[in-house]
C-alpha positions in Angstrom: -0.1 -0.1 -0.2 1.2 3.5 -0.8 2.5 5.5 2.2 -0.4 8.1 1.9 -3.1 6.1 0.3 -6.7 6.6 1.5 -10.0 4.8 1.5 -12.7 5.4 -0.9 -11.2 4.4 -4.2 -14.3 3.0 -5.7 -13.6 3.3 -9.3 -10.4 1.3 -9.2 -12.0 -1.2 -6.8 -15.1 -1.8 -9.3 -12.4 -2.1 -12.2 -10.6 -4.6 -10.6 -13.6 -7.1 -10.1 -15.3 -6.0 -13.3 -18.5 -4.6 -11.8 -20.5 -1.4 -12.0 -19.9 1.5 -9.4 -23.5 1.1 -8.1 -22.9 -2.7 -7.4 -20.1 -1.7 -4.8 -20.6 -1.5 -1.0 -18.0 0.8 0.0 -17.2 0.5 3.8 -13.9 2.0 3.4 -14.9 5.7 3.1 -15.7 7.7 6.2 -18.0 10.2 3.9 -21.7 10.4 5.8 -24.1 8.0 4.2 -26.9 10.2 5.3 -27.2 13.2 2.9 -28.7 16.8 3.6 -31.8 17.8 1.7 -30.6 20.2 -1.3 -33.1 22.4 -2.6 -31.2 23.9 -5.4 -31.2 24.4 -9.2 -27.6 24.4 -10.2 -28.4 25.3 -13.7 -29.7 28.7 -12.4 -26.5 29.6 -10.8 -24.9 32.7 -12.1 -21.4 31.6 -13.1 -20.4 34.4 -15.4 -19.6 36.5 -12.5 -16.8 36.1 -9.8 -18.4 34.2 -6.6 -19.1 36.1 -3.4 -18.6 34.3 0.0 -20.3 36.4 2.6 -23.5 34.2 3.0 -21.4 31.2 3.1 -19.1 32.6 5.8 -22.1 33.9 7.8 -23.7 30.4 7.7 -20.5 28.5 8.6 -19.7 30.9 11.5 -23.4 30.5 12.8 -23.2 26.7 12.5 -19.8 26.7 14.6 -20.9 29.4 16.9 -18.0 31.9 15.9 -17.8 35.1 14.4 -17.2 35.4 10.8 -13.9 37.2 11.2 -12.7 34.1 13.3 -12.6 31.6 10.3 -11.1 31.2 7.0 -12.2 29.0 4.0 -10.2 26.6 2.0 -10.8 24.4 -1.1 -11.1 21.4 1.2 -9.7 20.2 4.5 -6.3 19.1 2.9 -5.8 22.5 1.4 -6.5 24.0 4.6 -3.7 21.7 6.3 -1.1 22.4 3.5 -1.8 26.2 3.7 -1.4 26.4 7.3 1.9 24.3 7.3 3.3 26.7 4.7 1.9 29.8 6.4 3.2 28.8 10.1 6.8 28.2 8.7 7.8 26.3 11.6 10.8 23.8 11.8 9.2 21.1 14.0 5.9 19.0 14.1 4.5 16.5 16.8 2.0 14.4 15.5 -0.3 12.3 18.0 -0.6 9.2 16.0 -2.1 7.4 14.2 -3.5 10.3 12.5 -4.9 11.4 9.1 -1.9 10.8 6.8 -1.9 14.1 5.1 0.0 15.6 8.2 2.9 13.6 7.6 2.7 14.5 3.8 2.7 18.0 4.8 5.7 17.6 6.9 7.6 16.2 4.0 6.6 18.8 1.6 7.3 21.9 3.8 10.5 20.3 5.3 9.5 20.1 8.8 11.3 17.7 11.3 8.8 15.7 13.0 8.2 13.1 15.9 5.2 10.9 16.3 3.7 10.2 19.7 2.0 6.7 20.0 -1.5 7.9 21.7 -2.5 4.3 21.8 0.0 3.5 24.1 0.1 6.7 26.1 -0.5 10.4 25.6 1.3 12.0 28.4 4.5 12.2 26.4 6.8 15.5 26.8 7.0 17.4 23.6 9.7 19.8 22.2 9.3 23.6 22.8 7.8 25.7 19.9 6.7 22.8 17.8 3.5 22.5 15.7 1.1 20.0 17.5 -1.3 18.0 15.4 -4.0 16.5 17.3 -7.3 14.8 15.5 -10.1 14.7 17.7 -12.1 12.7 17.1 -9.0 10.7 16.0 -8.6 8.5 13.0 -8.7 5.7 12.3 -9.9 4.6 15.5 -12.5 7.4 16.4 -11.3 8.1 20.0 -12.5 11.3 21.6 -10.3 13.2 24.1 -10.9 15.9 26.6 -8.3 18.4 25.8 -8.3 21.0 28.7 -5.1 19.3 30.3 -3.3 18.9 26.9 -3.8 22.6 25.9 -2.5 23.7 29.4 0.8 21.5 28.7 0.9 22.7 25.2 0.6 26.4 26.0 3.7 26.0 28.6 5.9 24.6 25.7 4.8 27.5 23.5 3.5 25.0 20.9 1.3 26.1 18.1 -1.8 23.8 18.1 -3.9 22.3 15.3 -6.8 20.5 16.6 -8.5 18.6 13.5 -12.2 18.0 14.2 -13.2 16.6 10.9 -15.4 14.0 12.7 -16.5 15.9 15.7 -19.9 16.9 13.9 -21.0 13.3 14.3 -20.9 13.6 18.1 -22.0 15.8 20.9 -19.0 16.4 22.4 -17.2 19.7 23.1 -15.0 21.5 20.4 -11.7 23.2 21.2 -13.1 26.2 19.4 -14.1 27.6 22.9 -10.3 27.8 23.6 -9.4 30.1 20.6 -9.5 33.3 22.8 -7.7 31.8 25.7 -4.6 30.4 23.5 -3.6 32.5 20.8 -1.6 29.9 18.9 -4.8 27.7 18.6 -6.0 26.7 15.1 -9.2 24.3 14.9 -9.8 22.6 11.4 -13.3 21.8 10.3 -13.6 19.5 7.1 -17.0 20.2 6.0 -17.2 17.4 3.5 -17.3 14.4 6.0 -20.4 15.1 8.0 -22.2 16.9 5.0 -21.6 13.9 2.7 -20.1 16.1 0.1 -16.3 14.9 -0.5 -16.8 16.3 -4.0 -17.6 19.7 -2.7 -14.4 21.1 -1.5 -14.9 23.4 1.3 -12.6 23.1 4.6 -12.6 25.7 7.4 -9.9 27.0 9.9 -11.2 28.8 13.0 -9.0 31.0 15.1 -8.8 34.3 16.7 -9.2 37.2 14.6 -5.4 38.1 14.4 -4.4 34.6 13.2 -7.3 34.6 10.7 -6.3 38.1 9.3 -2.6 36.8 8.9 -3.9 33.7 7.0 -6.1 35.8 4.6 -3.1 38.0 3.6 -1.8 35.1 1.6 -5.1 33.9 0.2 -6.4 34.4 -3.4 -9.7 36.4 -3.6 -11.4 33.6 -5.2 -10.7 30.1 -4.3 -14.1 28.2 -4.0 -16.6 27.7 -7.0 -20.1 29.1 -7.0 -21.2 25.4 -7.0 -19.4 24.6 -3.9 -20.5 27.7 -2.1 -24.1 27.1 -3.0 -24.2 23.5 -2.2 -22.9 24.2 1.4 -25.1 27.0 2.0 -28.0 24.7 1.2 -26.8 21.7 3.1 -26.4 24.2 6.2 -30.0 25.5 5.7 -31.4 21.9 6.2 -32.0 22.3 10.0 -33.3 18.8 10.7 -30.1 17.2 9.2 -27.7 17.4 12.0 -30.0 15.8 14.5 -31.3 13.0 12.1 -27.8 12.3 10.7 -26.3 11.8 14.2 -29.2 9.7 15.6 -28.9 7.3 12.4 -25.2 7.1 12.3 -25.2 6.5 16.2 -27.9 3.7 15.7 -26.1 1.9 13.0 -22.6 2.3 14.7 -23.7 0.0 17.4 -25.2 -2.4 14.9 -21.8 -2.4 13.2 -20.0 -2.9 16.5 -22.1 -6.0 17.2 -21.2 -7.5 13.8 -17.6 -7.0 14.4 -17.7 -8.1 18.0 -19.8 -11.4 17.2 -17.5 -12.3 14.2 -14.8 -15.1 14.9 -12.6 -13.1 12.4 -12.3 -10.1 14.7 -10.0 -9.9 18.0 -11.0 -6.6 19.2 -12.5 -3.4 18.4 -12.1 0.3 19.5 -14.7 2.1 21.2 -15.3 4.8 18.5 -17.1 8.2 18.9 -17.0 8.8 14.8 -18.6 7.1 11.9 -16.3 4.4 11.6 -14.9 1.6 13.8 -11.3 0.2 14.0 -10.9 -3.6 14.5 -8.0 -6.1 14.6 -8.4 -9.3 12.9 -7.2 -12.6 14.5 -5.7 -14.6 11.9 -6.3 -12.8 8.4 -4.3 -9.8 7.4 -6.4 -6.8 6.1 -5.3 -7.4 2.7 -6.4 -11.1 2.8 -9.9 -10.1 4.2 -10.0 -7.4 1.2 -9.4 -10.0 -1.2 -12.2 -12.4 0.4 -14.7 -9.6 0.5 -14.1 -8.7 -3.3 -16.5 -11.7 -3.9 -19.2 -9.8 -2.4 -18.1 -6.5 -3.9 -17.5 -5.0 -0.5 -14.6 -2.5 0.2 -12.8 -2.0 3.8 -10.1 0.0 4.7 -6.8 -1.6 5.2 -5.0 0.5 8.0 -1.7 -1.1 7.8 -0.1 2.3 6.5 -1.3 4.2 9.6 1.6 4.6 12.1 1.6 2.1 15.1 -0.7 -0.2 13.4 0.1 -3.6 11.8 -1.3 -5.6 8.9 -4.4 -6.9 10.6 -6.1 -3.6 11.4 -9.1 -2.6 9.5 -11.5 0.4 9.4 -15.2 -0.2 8.6 -17.3 2.9 8.0 -20.8 3.3 9.1 -23.2 2.8 6.4 -27.0 1.9 5.6 -28.7 -1.0 7.3 -28.7 -2.9 4.1 -24.9 -2.5 3.4 -24.1 -3.6 6.9 -26.5 -6.6 6.6 -24.5 -7.4 3.5 -21.1 -6.9 5.3 -22.4 -9.4 8.2 -23.4 -12.2 5.7 -20.1 -12.0 4.0 -18.1 -12.2 7.3 -20.3 -15.1 8.3 -19.9 -16.9 5.1 -15.9 -16.3 5.2 -15.6 -17.5 8.7 -17.2 -20.7 8.0 
């Protein structure tokens, strides 16, 4: 597996087993399977003029309970990460791992020295002064949620610049680190809108921080970086007032079912307690690649997690999807285990 490879490559999977895209059950991608209701005729959008983002800023600020001047928008979460690494121009990064693989990639691109803290073993590890701390919360690929008050106090003593990645927090009712942006001037919070709002093809990511930090980030940003289609889609998604409550409830219900499927399978050694819309499991005898091959017969994709730091070849991540998709997964595991 490639070092920075991700889940969700449904086109190559379908091609490899010679089937249609809509026949594939993709349990490798952690994009929300519940979609907001979008009432928009995209053919009516005025695209001959340059886009304006005032309404989008307003709706996102309201959604995350911040001021419009406390956030900046980017062409997706990964773009936000790379821009922040470039802008900060630091020398060192500390990544609490395993974590989203784009962070290591950003370190390589922008020549940061970095060290990894294996948070699955212990998290109270000393860090260098003046480092850039990266902490994903809830984490990936295990979905663990951490209370960060003590961490932030320690990081502040070490004069660390802190990036909290909350790409999956919308799936939970847990507290956001946004409430600390005025207490700690070197804190940035990343919101990847595409995960919860089921819109990986709509590239909108958000960094939230204090006004001074956001003003500095804006100095280096182009005037137009999101398309009118991106902006309109997300605005309409945010207008679906029932979506957040309904989507969270359905995901929690289906996650409980997925956990039972994995716990009751004799192929699985143990699972992690997840707050996100996916579950990390370690297999007993099969490797992740071997199980992936077995599941091809059932046109099911899962995520091989062997390229995450501190995880071996037996770790898989399974995303929460529809009841029917999870039923198919259960039948496949039962058949394979016989």
